[in-house]
DRENDO-1510 file (C-alpha; in Angstrom, 1 decimal, always signed):
<recs>
REC; n; res; u; v; w
REC; 1; MET; -20.1; +1.8; +2.9 .
REC; 2; VAL; -18.0; -0.9; +1.4 .
REC; 3; LYS; -20.7; -2.3; -0.8 .
REC; 4; LYS; -22.4; +0.9; -1.9 .
REC; 5; GLN; -19.3; +3.2; -2.2 .
REC; 6; ILE; -16.4; +0.9; -3.0 .
REC; 7; GLU; -17.5; -2.5; -4.4 .
REC; 8; LEU; -20.3; -1.1; -6.7 .
REC; 9; ARG; -17.7; +1.3; -8.2 .
REC; 10; GLY; -15.5; -1.6; -9.2 .
REC; 11; ILE; -13.1; -2.1; -6.4 .
REC; 12; THR; -13.6; -5.7; -5.3 .
REC; 13; ASN; -10.1; -6.7; -4.2 .
REC; 14; LYS; -10.7; -8.5; -0.9 .
REC; 15; SER; -7.6; -7.3; +0.8 .
REC; 16; ILE; -8.8; -3.7; +0.2 .
REC; 17; THR; -12.5; -4.2; +1.2 .
REC; 18; ASN; -11.5; -6.3; +4.2 .
REC; 19; ALA; -9.2; -3.5; +5.4 .
REC; 20; PHE; -12.0; -1.0; +5.2 .
REC; 21; LEU; -14.3; -3.3; +7.0 .
REC; 22; ALA; -11.8; -3.6; +9.8 .
REC; 23; ILE; -11.3; +0.1; +10.5 .
REC; 24; PRO; -13.8; +2.0; +12.7 .
REC; 25; ARG; -14.0; +5.1; +10.6 .
REC; 26; GLU; -16.1; +7.0; +13.2 .
REC; 27; GLU; -13.0; +7.1; +15.5 .
REC; 28; PHE; -11.2; +9.4; +13.0 .
REC; 29; VAL; -13.8; +12.2; +12.8 .
REC; 30; LEU; -15.1; +14.9; +15.1 .
REC; 31; GLN; -17.5; +13.7; +17.7 .
REC; 32; LYS; -20.5; +15.5; +16.2 .
REC; 33; TYR; -19.9; +13.9; +12.8 .
REC; 34; LYS; -19.6; +10.3; +14.0 .
REC; 35; ASN; -23.1; +9.4; +12.7 .
REC; 36; ASN; -22.0; +10.6; +9.2 .
REC; 37; ALA; -18.6; +8.9; +9.2 .
REC; 38; TYR; -19.6; +6.2; +6.6 .
REC; 39; ASP; -21.4; +8.6; +4.2 .
REC; 40; ASP; -20.0; +9.3; +0.8 .
REC; 41; LEU; -18.8; +12.7; +1.9 .
REC; 42; GLU; -15.7; +14.5; +3.1 .
REC; 43; THR; -16.1; +14.4; +6.9 .
REC; 44; PRO; -14.5; +17.0; +9.3 .
REC; 45; ILE; -11.7; +15.8; +11.5 .
REC; 46; GLY; -10.8; +19.1; +13.1 .
REC; 47; PHE; -8.2; +21.8; +12.4 .
REC; 48; GLY; -10.1; +22.8; +9.2 .
REC; 49; GLN; -9.4; +19.4; +7.6 .
REC; 50; ASN; -11.6; +16.6; +6.3 .
REC; 51; LEU; -11.5; +12.9; +5.9 .
REC; 52; ASP; -11.4; +12.0; +2.2 .
REC; 53; ARG; -14.4; +10.2; +0.7 .
REC; 54; PRO; -14.1; +6.4; +1.1 .
REC; 55; TYR; -14.0; +5.7; -2.6 .
REC; 56; GLU; -11.1; +8.1; -3.1 .
REC; 57; ASP; -9.1; +6.3; -0.5 .
REC; 58; ALA; -9.9; +2.9; -1.9 .
REC; 59; LEU; -9.0; +4.1; -5.4 .
REC; 60; MET; -5.6; +5.3; -4.3 .
REC; 61; ILE; -4.9; +2.0; -2.5 .
REC; 62; GLU; -5.9; -0.1; -5.5 .
REC; 63; PHE; -3.5; +1.7; -7.8 .
REC; 64; MET; -0.7; +1.4; -5.2 .
REC; 65; ALA; -0.9; -2.4; -5.6 .
REC; 66; ILE; +0.2; -3.0; -2.0 .
REC; 67; THR; +1.4; -6.4; -1.0 .
REC; 68; PRO; +1.8; -7.8; +2.6 .
REC; 69; ASN; +5.6; -7.4; +2.4 .
REC; 70; ASP; +5.5; -3.7; +1.4 .
REC; 71; ARG; +6.8; -0.7; +3.2 .
REC; 72; VAL; +4.5; +2.3; +2.4 .
REC; 73; LEU; +5.1; +6.0; +2.9 .
REC; 74; GLU; +2.1; +8.4; +3.2 .
REC; 75; VAL; +2.5; +12.2; +2.9 .
REC; 76; GLY; -0.4; +14.0; +4.6 .
REC; 77; THR; -1.5; +11.9; +7.6 .
REC; 78; GLY; -4.6; +13.9; +8.5 .
REC; 79; SER; -6.6; +12.0; +11.1 .
REC; 80; GLY; -4.6; +8.8; +10.4 .
REC; 81; TYR; -7.5; +6.9; +8.8 .
REC; 82; LEU; -5.8; +6.1; +5.5 .
REC; 83; ALA; -2.7; +5.0; +7.2 .
REC; 84; ALA; -4.9; +2.6; +9.4 .
REC; 85; VAL; -6.5; +1.1; +6.3 .
REC; 86; ILE; -3.1; +0.7; +4.5 .
REC; 87; SER; -1.7; -0.9; +7.6 .
REC; 88; ARG; -4.1; -3.8; +7.3 .
REC; 89; ILE; -2.6; -4.6; +3.9 .
REC; 90; ALA; +1.1; -3.6; +4.1 .
REC; 91; GLN; +3.8; -4.7; +6.4 .
REC; 92; GLU; +4.8; -1.2; +7.6 .
REC; 93; VAL; +3.4; +2.3; +7.1 .
REC; 94; TYR; +5.3; +5.5; +7.6 .
REC; 95; THR; +3.3; +8.7; +7.6 .
REC; 96; ILE; +4.2; +12.4; +7.6 .
REC; 97; GLU; +2.0; +15.3; +8.6 .
REC; 98; ILE; +3.3; +18.9; +8.3 .
REC; 99; ASP; +1.0; +20.2; +11.0 .
REC; 100; PRO; +2.2; +19.1; +14.5 .
REC; 101; GLN; -1.2; +19.4; +16.1 .
REC; 102; ILE; -2.8; +17.2; +13.4 .
REC; 103; ALA; +0.1; +14.7; +13.7 .
REC; 104; GLN; -0.5; +14.4; +17.4 .
REC; 105; MET; -4.2; +13.9; +16.9 .
REC; 106; ALA; -3.5; +11.1; +14.4 .
REC; 107; LYS; -1.0; +9.5; +16.8 .
REC; 108; ASN; -3.6; +9.6; +19.5 .
REC; 109; HIS; -6.2; +7.9; +17.3 .
REC; 110; LEU; -3.9; +5.2; +16.2 .
REC; 111; ASP; -2.4; +4.6; +19.6 .
REC; 112; ASN; -5.9; +4.3; +21.2 .
REC; 113; LEU; -6.8; +1.7; +18.6 .
REC; 114; GLY; -3.6; -0.3; +19.1 .
REC; 115; TYR; -1.9; -0.1; +15.7 .
REC; 116; LYS; +1.7; -1.3; +15.9 .
REC; 117; ASN; +3.0; -1.1; +12.4 .
REC; 118; ILE; +2.4; +2.6; +11.8 .
REC; 119; TRP; +5.0; +5.3; +12.4 .
REC; 120; ILE; +4.1; +9.0; +12.4 .
REC; 121; LYS; +6.2; +12.1; +12.4 .
REC; 122; ALA; +5.5; +15.8; +12.2 .
REC; 123; ASP; +7.6; +17.2; +9.3 .
REC; 124; ASP; +7.5; +18.4; +5.7 .
REC; 125; GLY; +6.5; +15.5; +3.6 .
REC; 126; PHE; +8.4; +17.0; +0.6 .
REC; 127; LYS; +11.6; +15.5; +2.2 .
REC; 128; GLY; +10.1; +12.1; +2.6 .
REC; 129; TRP; +11.6; +9.8; +5.4 .
REC; 130; SER; +15.0; +8.8; +4.2 .
REC; 131; GLU; +15.9; +6.7; +7.3 .
REC; 132; TYR; +13.3; +4.1; +6.3 .
REC; 133; ALA; +13.6; +4.2; +2.5 .
REC; 134; PRO; +13.3; +2.6; +0.1 .
REC; 135; PHE; +9.5; +2.4; +0.0 .
REC; 136; ASN; +7.6; +0.0; -2.2 .
REC; 137; ALA; +4.7; +2.5; -2.5 .
REC; 138; ILE; +4.2; +6.2; -1.7 .
REC; 139; VAL; +0.8; +8.0; -1.6 .
REC; 140; LEU; +0.2; +11.7; -1.2 .
REC; 141; THR; -3.1; +13.1; +0.1 .
REC; 142; CYS; -2.0; +16.7; -0.7 .
REC; 143; SER; -1.4; +18.1; -4.2 .
REC; 144; PRO; +2.0; +19.3; -5.5 .
REC; 145; ASP; +2.6; +20.6; -9.1 .
REC; 146; LYS; +5.1; +17.8; -9.6 .
REC; 147; VAL; +6.5; +14.8; -7.8 .
REC; 148; PRO; +9.0; +16.0; -5.2 .
REC; 149; GLU; +12.5; +14.7; -6.1 .
REC; 150; PRO; +13.3; +13.3; -2.6 .
REC; 151; LEU; +10.2; +11.0; -2.9 .
REC; 152; ILE; +11.4; +9.7; -6.3 .
REC; 153; GLU; +14.8; +9.0; -4.7 .
REC; 154; GLN; +13.2; +7.1; -1.8 .
REC; 155; LEU; +11.0; +5.0; -4.0 .
REC; 156; ALA; +12.2; +1.4; -4.5 .
REC; 157; GLU; +12.9; +0.1; -8.0 .
REC; 158; GLY; +9.5; -1.1; -9.3 .
REC; 159; GLY; +7.7; +0.9; -6.7 .
REC; 160; ARG; +4.5; +3.0; -7.2 .
REC; 161; ILE; +3.6; +6.6; -6.4 .
REC; 162; VAL; +0.0; +7.7; -6.4 .
REC; 163; LEU; -0.7; +11.4; -6.0 .
REC; 164; PRO; -3.0; +14.2; -7.1 .
REC; 165; LEU; -1.1; +16.6; -9.4 .
REC; 166; GLY; -2.1; +20.2; -9.8 .
REC; 167; GLY; -1.1; +22.0; -6.6 .
REC; 168; THR; -3.0; +25.2; -6.3 .
REC; 169; LYS; -4.6; +24.9; -9.8 .
REC; 170; LYS; -8.3; +24.6; -10.0 .
REC; 171; PHE; -8.2; +21.1; -11.7 .
REC; 172; GLN; -6.1; +18.3; -10.3 .
REC; 173; GLU; -5.6; +14.8; -11.5 .
REC; 174; LEU; -4.9; +11.6; -9.6 .
REC; 175; VAL; -1.8; +10.0; -11.3 .
REC; 176; LEU; +0.1; +6.7; -10.9 .
REC; 177; TYR; +3.8; +6.6; -11.5 .
REC; 178; LYS; +6.2; +3.7; -11.4 .
REC; 179; LYS; +10.0; +3.6; -11.0 .
REC; 180; ILE; +11.6; +1.7; -13.8 .
REC; 181; ASN; +15.3; +1.4; -14.3 .
REC; 182; GLY; +15.8; +4.2; -11.7 .
REC; 183; LYS; +13.5; +6.7; -13.4 .
REC; 184; LEU; +10.0; +7.7; -12.7 .
REC; 185; VAL; +7.6; +6.8; -15.5 .
REC; 186; GLU; +3.9; +7.9; -15.7 .
REC; 187; ALA; +1.9; +4.7; -15.8 .
REC; 188; GLN; -1.7; +6.0; -15.7 .
REC; 189; ARG; -3.9; +9.0; -15.3 .
REC; 190; ILE; -6.5; +7.7; -12.9 .
REC; 191; ALA; -9.2; +10.3; -12.3 .
REC; 192; PRO; -10.0; +14.0; -11.7 .
REC; 193; ALA; -9.2; +14.9; -8.1 .
REC; 194; THR; -9.7; +17.7; -5.5 .
REC; 195; PHE; -7.2; +17.6; -2.6 .
REC; 196; VAL; -5.6; +20.4; -0.5 .
REC; 197; PRO; -2.5; +21.9; -2.0 .
REC; 198; MET; +0.8; +20.6; -0.6 .
REC; 199; LYS; +2.5; +23.0; +1.8 .
REC; 200; GLY; +6.1; +23.6; +2.9 .
REC; 201; LYS; +9.2; +23.4; +0.8 .
REC; 202; VAL; +7.2; +22.6; -2.4 .
REC; 203; LEU; +6.1; +26.2; -2.5 .
REC; 204; GLU; +9.6; +27.6; -2.6 .
REC; 205; LYS; +10.7; +29.0; -5.9 .
</recs>
């Protein structure tokens, strides 16, 4: 998986590839899909949700530019797989899942595998996790129309946010932002994307 789906597409950073090699991806998918866990496909995890393709995860991690001292916030825990990968690079990972059943499933996966630097809560990721802010990097695996204001506030100066913008629109785009002089600045449009729309407060008008 790492060689064919990640390295051959240009992501060769050893901290990233080693993190993927260290995580048993099959432990984060439904039992009947374990043999397909390393395919270049979205793989079912239960509750109508899928694990993202490996390259998409690697691409987001690369643009987050995580260092070993970083505190990272993830919005959209899913099965916990991306948080597990990030935890092999960052110092601490805080991850939020809006569906309590999915949050518990992820906690079970991560507890069973012995991860000690990942914290999970069931809540609306729009609000972030202010108790542990500021975060050096923030990643969203669900798509809003724009960056939620609380996440901007909780991003450290010089920090990075990677997220798919578009919400319920047909076309989304993975975008990198940086916080410079207290303001969020678009740094790069990375690639077309297809993620589930963000739920919760973000839908209020």
